[in-house]
C-alpha positions in Angstrom: 35.4 -3.1 171.6 35.4 -0.4 169.0 35.2 -3.1 166.2 32.1 -4.6 167.7 30.6 -1.1 168.2 31.4 -0.6 164.5 29.6 -3.6 163.4 26.4 -2.5 165.2 26.8 1.0 163.6 27.4 -0.5 160.2 24.2 -2.5 160.1 21.9 0.4 161.2 23.9 2.9 158.7 23.3 0.4 155.8 19.6 0.4 156.3 19.2 4.2 157.1 22.0 5.9 155.1 23.2 9.4 155.7 19.7 10.3 157.4 21.0 8.4 160.4 23.7 11.2 160.8 21.7 14.2 159.2 18.6 13.7 161.4 20.6 14.4 164.5 23.0 17.0 163.0 23.1 20.5 164.5 24.9 23.1 162.7 26.7 26.0 164.3 25.1 29.3 165.2 25.5 31.9 162.2 24.4 33.1 158.9 23.8 30.8 156.1 23.7 32.0 152.4 22.7 29.8 149.4 23.9 31.0 146.0 22.3 30.0 142.8 24.0 28.9 139.7 23.7 32.4 138.2 25.5 34.0 141.2 22.4 35.4 142.8 21.8 34.9 146.4 18.8 32.5 146.5 18.2 31.9 150.3 19.4 33.3 153.5 18.9 31.7 157.0 20.0 33.2 160.3 20.6 30.3 162.5 20.4 30.9 166.4 22.2 28.5 168.8 20.4 25.2 168.5 19.9 22.6 171.0 18.1 20.3 168.5 18.4 19.8 164.7 16.9 23.0 163.1 13.5 22.9 161.2 13.1 24.3 157.7 16.9 23.9 157.1 16.7 21.5 154.2 18.8 23.8 151.7 21.9 23.8 154.0 21.8 20.7 156.4 23.5 18.3 154.1 26.0 20.7 152.4 27.0 21.9 155.9 27.6 18.5 157.2 29.7 17.6 154.0 31.7 20.7 154.1 33.0 20.6 157.7 36.6 20.2 158.8 37.7 17.0 160.6 39.4 19.3 163.0 40.7 22.9 162.8 44.3 21.3 162.8 43.5 19.9 159.4 42.3 22.8 157.4 42.5 23.5 153.7 43.4 27.1 154.4 46.8 26.8 156.0 46.0 30.3 157.7 43.2 28.7 159.4 40.7 31.6 158.6 38.5 29.6 156.3 36.9 26.6 157.8 35.2 24.8 154.9 36.7 21.9 153.1 35.7 22.4 149.5 35.0 24.8 146.8 31.3 24.6 146.9 31.2 26.3 150.2 33.0 29.1 152.1 33.1 29.3 156.0 34.6 32.2 157.7 34.1 33.9 161.0 32.5 37.3 160.6 35.0 39.2 162.7 37.7 38.0 160.2 36.2 40.0 157.4 36.1 43.2 159.2 39.0 45.4 160.2 40.5 44.6 163.7 41.8 47.3 166.2 44.8 48.0 163.9 42.8 48.4 160.8 43.9 44.9 159.5 41.5 42.4 157.7 42.6 38.8 158.6 40.6 37.4 155.7 43.1 39.0 153.1 42.8 38.5 149.5 46.0 36.6 149.9 44.3 34.1 152.2 41.3 33.5 150.0 44.0 33.0 147.0 45.8 30.4 149.2 42.6 28.6 149.9 41.5 28.1 146.3 44.9 27.3 145.2 45.0 24.3 147.5 41.7 23.2 146.3 43.0 23.5 142.6 46.1 21.4 143.5 45.1 19.4 146.8 47.9 16.9 146.1 50.6 19.5 147.0 49.2 19.9 150.7 50.3 16.3 151.5 53.4 14.3 152.1 54.4 11.3 150.3 52.1 8.9 152.2 49.3 11.4 152.1 49.7 11.7 148.4 49.0 8.1 148.2 45.9 8.3 149.9 44.9 11.3 147.6 45.8 9.4 144.5 43.5 6.6 145.7 40.3 8.9 146.1 41.2 11.1 142.9 41.3 7.9 140.9 37.7 7.4 142.2 36.1 10.6 141.9 38.3 12.6 139.4 40.2 15.7 139.5 38.9 19.1 141.0 36.8 21.2 138.4 39.1 24.2 137.8 36.5 26.2 135.9 34.2 26.0 138.9 36.8 26.8 141.4 37.9 30.0 139.5 34.1 30.8 139.3 33.5 30.6 142.9 36.6 32.3 143.8 35.5 35.1 141.8 32.2 35.5 143.3 33.7 35.3 147.0 36.3 38.0 146.1 33.7 40.3 144.8 31.1 40.0 147.4 32.6 38.6 150.7 33.5 42.1 152.2 30.2 43.5 151.7 27.7 40.8 151.8 27.0 41.4 155.7 25.8 44.9 154.8 24.4 44.5 151.4 22.0 41.6 152.8 21.2 43.0 156.3 22.9 39.9 157.7 23.5 39.8 161.6 26.7 41.6 162.3 28.3 39.5 165.1 31.1 37.2 165.6 29.4 34.0 164.5 29.9 32.1 161.3 29.1 33.4 157.7 28.6 30.1 155.7 28.4 30.6 151.9 27.1 27.7 149.7 26.8 27.5 146.0 23.9 25.6 144.5 25.2 22.3 143.2 24.0 18.8 143.2 24.5 16.9 146.5 26.5 14.3 144.9 29.2 16.8 144.0 29.3 18.1 147.6 29.8 14.4 148.4 32.7 13.7 146.0 34.4 17.0 147.2 33.9 16.1 151.0 35.5 12.7 150.2 38.4 14.3 148.4 39.2 16.1 151.8 38.1 13.4 154.3 40.2 10.3 153.0 43.7 12.0 153.0 43.0 13.7 156.4 41.4 11.1 158.4 44.4 9.4 159.7 46.1 11.1 162.5 49.4 11.5 161.0 50.5 9.9 157.6 53.8 9.1 159.0 52.2 6.4 161.0 50.7 4.8 157.9 51.8 1.3 156.6 51.0 -0.6 153.6 50.3 -4.2 153.8 49.2 -6.1 150.6 48.4 -2.9 148.7 46.2 -1.8 151.5 46.7 1.2 153.8 46.7 1.1 157.5 47.1 4.0 160.0 46.2 5.6 163.2 42.7 6.9 163.1 42.2 10.7 164.0 39.0 10.0 165.9 39.7 10.4 169.8 43.2 9.4 169.1 46.5 11.4 169.2 50.2 10.7 169.5 52.6 13.4 170.4 56.2 12.9 169.6 57.0 14.7 173.0 55.1 12.2 174.9 56.4 8.8 173.9 54.6 7.1 176.9 51.4 7.2 174.7 52.9 4.5 172.6 52.5 0.9 173.0 55.8 -0.1 174.1 55.0 -4.0 174.4 54.3 -4.3 170.6 56.6 -4.4 167.6 54.4 -1.8 166.2 54.0 0.7 168.9 50.9 2.4 167.6 47.8 1.7 169.8 45.2 0.9 167.0 45.6 0.6 163.3 42.7 0.7 160.9 42.3 0.1 157.1 41.4 2.8 154.7 38.3 0.8 153.9 37.2 0.7 157.5 38.1 4.3 158.0 35.3 5.7 156.2 32.7 4.0 158.2 34.4 4.8 161.4 34.4 8.6 160.3 30.6 8.2 160.0 30.4 6.5 163.5 32.1 9.5 165.1 30.2 12.0 163.2 26.9 10.3 164.6 28.5 10.1 168.2 29.5 13.9 167.9 25.8 14.8 166.8 24.6 12.9 170.0 27.2 14.8 172.3 25.7 17.9 170.8 22.3 16.9 171.8 23.3 16.1 175.3 23.1 12.7 174.7 26.2 11.5 176.3 25.4 7.9 177.2 25.5 5.5 174.2 24.5 1.8 174.4 25.1 -0.6 171.5 24.3 -4.3 170.9 23.0 -6.4 167.9 19.4 -6.6 169.4 18.7 -3.0 170.4 20.9 -1.4 167.9 22.1 2.2 169.2 20.5 3.8 172.4 21.7 7.4 173.2 20.5 8.8 176.6 21.3 12.1 178.6 22.1 11.9 182.1 18.4 12.8 183.0 17.4 9.5 181.0 17.7 5.9 181.9 17.4 2.5 180.1 13.9 1.0 180.1 15.0 -2.7 179.6 17.6 -5.2 180.3 21.0 -4.6 178.4 23.9 -6.6 177.5 26.6 -4.9 175.2 28.8 -1.9 175.0 28.8 1.3 176.7 30.5 4.6 175.6 30.5 7.9 177.6 31.0 10.6 175.3 31.5 14.4 175.4 31.6 17.3 173.1 34.8 19.1 172.7 36.7 20.7 169.8 35.9 17.1 168.5 34.4 14.0 169.9 35.8 12.7 173.1 35.3 9.3 174.7 35.6 9.4 178.3 34.5 5.8 179.0 34.3 2.6 177.2 33.0 -0.5 178.9 31.2 -3.9 178.2 27.9 -4.2 180.2 27.0 -7.6 181.2 24.2 -7.3 183.5 22.1 -4.1 183.5 18.5 -4.6 184.9 16.1 -1.6 184.6 13.7 -3.6 186.9 15.3 -4.3 190.3 14.1 -6.2 193.4 11.7 -3.8 194.9 13.3 -1.5 197.5 10.5 -0.9 200.1 10.6 2.5 201.7 9.4 2.4 205.2 9.1 5.0 208.1 11.7 3.3 210.3 11.5 6.8 212.1 7.9 8.1 212.1 7.7 11.4 210.2 5.6 13.9 212.3 2.6 15.0 210.2 3.5 18.9 210.6 6.9 18.2 209.2 6.0 15.8 206.4 8.0 15.7 203.2 7.0 15.0 199.7 8.4 11.5 200.0 6.0 8.8 199.2 6.8 5.6 201.3 6.1 2.9 198.6 7.9 0.2 196.8 10.7 1.4 194.3 10.9 -1.2 191.4 13.0 0.7 188.9 16.7 1.7 189.0 15.8 4.9 187.3 13.5 5.6 190.2 16.2 4.8 192.6 18.4 7.4 190.9 15.8 10.0 191.2 15.3 9.1 194.8 18.9 9.3 195.8 19.4 12.6 193.8 16.5 14.3 195.5 17.0 12.8 199.1 20.7 12.9 199.8 21.9 15.5 197.0 19.5 18.4 196.6 19.0 17.2 193.0 22.8 18.3 192.0 23.8 14.5 191.4 22.3 13.8 188.1 23.4 16.9 186.5 27.0 16.9 187.8 28.3 13.4 187.4 31.1 15.0 185.2 31.2 18.7 186.0 34.5 20.2 187.1 34.3 20.6 190.9 34.8 24.5 190.7 31.7 24.5 188.2 29.3 22.9 190.6 27.1 25.6 192.2 26.4 23.8 195.5 26.6 25.9 198.5 26.5 23.0 201.0 30.0 22.0 201.4 29.4 18.6 203.0 27.0 17.6 200.2 29.4 18.7 197.7 32.2 16.6 199.2 30.0 13.5 199.2 28.9 14.1 195.6 32.4 14.4 194.4 33.5 11.4 196.3 30.8 9.1 195.4 29.4 10.2 191.9 31.5 7.7 190.0 30.1 4.8 191.9 26.5 6.0 191.5 27.1 6.6 187.8 28.3 3.1 187.3 25.4 1.7 189.2 22.5 4.0 187.5 24.1 3.6 184.1 26.0 0.4 183.9 24.1 -1.7 186.6 27.4 -2.1 188.7 26.6 -1.6 192.5 29.5 -2.8 193.9 31.2 0.5 194.7 28.0 2.0 196.1 27.6 -1.1 198.3 30.8 -0.2 199.7 30.3 3.4 200.5 26.6 4.0 200.9 26.3 3.2 204.6 29.0 5.7 205.5 28.3 8.6 203.0 24.6 8.5 203.6 25.3 8.7 207.7 27.5 11.7 206.8 24.6 13.5 204.8 22.2 12.7 207.8 24.4 14.3 210.3 24.9 17.3 207.9 21.2 17.9 207.8 20.8 17.5 211.6 23.8 20.1 211.9 21.9 22.4 209.6 18.6 22.0 211.6 16.9 20.3 208.7 15.3 17.5 210.9 12.5 16.5 208.6 15.0 16.1 205.8 17.3 14.1 208.2 14.4 11.7 209.1 13.6 11.3 205.4 17.3 10.5 204.6 17.3 8.0 207.5 14.4 6.2 206.3 15.7 5.9 202.8 19.0 5.0 204.0 17.6 2.0 206.1 15.5 0.9 203.1 18.3 0.8 200.8 20.6 -1.0 203.0 17.9 -3.5 203.5 17.8 -4.0 199.7 21.6 -4.2 199.6 21.9 -6.7 202.5 19.3 -8.8 200.9 17.9 -9.4 204.4 15.1 -7.9 206.5 16.0 -5.0 208.8 13.3 -5.1 211.3 11.8 -1.7 211.3 10.0 -2.6 214.4 13.5 -2.5 216.2 13.3 1.3 216.8 9.8 1.0 217.6 10.2 -1.7 220.3 13.2 0.2 221.7 10.9 3.3 221.9 8.1 1.5 223.6 10.4 -0.4 225.9 12.2 2.6 227.0 8.9 4.5 227.4 7.6 1.7 229.6 10.7 1.7 231.8 10.9 5.6 232.4 7.3 5.6 233.2 7.2 2.8 235.7 8.2 3.0 239.2 10.0 -0.4 239.0 13.8 0.0 238.5 14.9 -1.0 235.3 18.2 -1.1 233.3 19.2 -0.7 229.7 19.2 -4.1 228.1 21.9 -3.6 225.2 24.1 -1.4 223.4 21.5 -0.6 220.8 19.1 0.8 223.4 22.0 2.4 225.2 22.9 4.5 222.2 19.2 5.2 221.2 18.7 6.3 224.7 21.8 8.6 224.4 20.1 10.3 221.4 17.0 10.8 223.2 18.6 12.5 226.1 20.5 14.8 223.6 17.3 15.6 221.8 15.5 16.4 225.0 18.3 18.5 226.6 18.9 20.5 223.3 15.0 21.2 223.2 15.5 23.1 226.4 18.0 25.7 224.5 16.3 29.2 224.7 16.4 29.5 220.9 14.4 26.3 220.5 16.8 25.6 217.7 20.2 24.0 218.8 23.1 25.4 217.0 25.7 23.3 215.1 28.0 23.9 217.9 25.9 22.3 220.5 24.6 19.4 218.2 27.9 18.5 216.7 29.7 17.0 219.9 26.7 14.7 220.3 26.4 13.2 217.0 29.9 12.9 216.1 31.1 11.3 219.5 33.3 8.7 218.6 33.3 6.7 221.7 30.9 6.0 224.7 33.2 8.0 227.1 33.2 11.1 224.9 29.4 10.7 224.5 28.9 10.6 228.5 31.1 13.5 228.9 29.0 15.5 226.3 25.7 14.5 227.8 26.7 15.3 231.3 27.9 18.8 230.2 24.4 19.3 228.7 22.7 18.0 231.6 24.3 20.4 233.9 23.8 23.1 231.6 19.9 22.7 231.2 19.1 21.0 234.6 17.4 24.2 235.8 14.9 24.1 232.9 13.6 20.5 233.1 9.9 20.2 233.2 9.7 16.5 233.5 12.5 15.5 235.9 11.1 12.1 236.8 11.2 10.8 233.2 14.6 12.5 232.0 16.3 11.4 235.3 15.2 7.9 235.0 16.5 7.7 231.3 19.6 9.6 232.2 20.3 7.2 235.3 19.8 4.0 233.2 22.2 5.5 230.5 25.0 6.2 233.2 24.5 2.8 234.9 24.9 0.7 231.5 28.4 -0.2 230.5 28.4 -0.8 226.8 30.4 -3.7 225.3 31.0 -1.6 222.2 33.0 1.3 223.2 32.8 2.9 219.8 29.8 5.0 219.2 26.8 3.4 217.1 25.9 6.6 215.2 23.0 4.9 213.6 21.2 4.1 216.9 22.3 7.6 218.3 20.9 9.3 215.3 17.8 7.2 215.4 17.3 8.0 219.2 18.0 11.8 218.2 15.5 11.8 215.3 12.6 9.9 216.9 9.7 11.1 218.9 10.6 12.3 222.2 10.0 9.8 225.2 10.3 12.6 227.7 7.7 14.7 226.0 5.4 11.7 225.1 1.9 11.4 226.5 1.2 8.4 228.5 -2.3 8.5 227.6 -4.9 11.0 226.6 -6.1 11.9 230.0 -2.7 13.2 231.1 -1.7 16.7 230.7 1.9 16.5 229.8 3.2 18.0 226.5 3.2 16.0 223.3 6.2 15.4 221.4 7.4 18.3 219.2 
């Protein structure tokens, strides 16, 4: 699929040129110095850490891009103290030009000499196969200009150790980057001189086929002699992916572009012929239907591709999810949730993130568990367990995984809210849960079911006529109502987790009966409306459920709904209202 992605990138790159990369390029924090052709400092820029491409940085931006190393493992300075790739620039960390604790300066004159010696005779840096690549590029761009190398070497030797103090540069541990004023095309030539022989992973993997060199790209690819399992053992050539030298330059540009996007926090990359390239952060979403390729990228020492997939059916607009109050929300405990139709997948992402995960999901799809600062253990557990499924739904349009775990996971989080005494949040979660399940099942969950059970039970406990519970749904709903009322008699008025937990987590009807019996005996002395609760409790005891496994949904619905016992029969009666 990388080949298809490159085809898309190639088309855009041919239209926009280097601006495609430079417009999103973010240089490293540090001090930037431009030296004119006479050796005088022409311009200085102190660049703080950037999240976006800097403004007013035209003198440096392209020079900086063209001077960077492919990786610190492929330096021109064998001591790895100088991080630029050509003689028109000089990059060094400021702490390397100052004495350390022992009085030693890591950027010694010998290191500087070694850097420029390599730039004078770059061919000596490479083995036989690497030299062949170098010869190819030297034939195109010519030999290094030795007179300029000596000129810039002399300037560096004269000024490098005093440049910070002489020019009042920031004395910190960031980069000092020096550039000599030359035409951009010269920077481009010297960048190519470095890139071409170093772009392959290791030259030992290179093969020549009909006068064309193929090898293993260095981009997001590595083979380790100590890890032979990385090889493709089923092929005659065990290398996983070979690329020609002609394609390599384009791929390097593509990975440079991707790295820029990763630096900007745009880790989700979509590509196709129709839309080109769409780069999005985790907080952003596709605004249209999409068919094409997806890359999940991450900034590391170099670009890392964590996921690569073909998307066959992403739809930004979905069949509406109608949010309904299956359980009425008490006005005094109302939340910010607006009960309306949700028509966009992006809004579903925001909804689930807010309602179930305290807004921690979107920002932590790929965060290491130890780095997620979420104090609620249960929410964190469900986030870690389910985040991949949610990510695939929100960013790839694949809902299979979410459909398989949503019912269970959302119920766990509702129970957690109840145990933490966040009843308004639990009601909100319950309503959203039922609405999404209705969407997944493609049918109609009758929101009237809960209302009908409530009304029917209300009629039964307020009647002198002997009645019986009609089915298991009503049975478990009644159990929730009984628990809600009895626990409301607790003197603290706020049931502790130790009291609530045995109720909502009872696995069987028998366990549930034991728990409710214990509560009934404990709070029997405080019952103000004995007729209603006694009738409700009697009907509960007399019913023998067919389903011995607790119906947690109906139990929780009964627990969260308005109280049957505290309900007013009509406006003229003096019984207390539902609390």
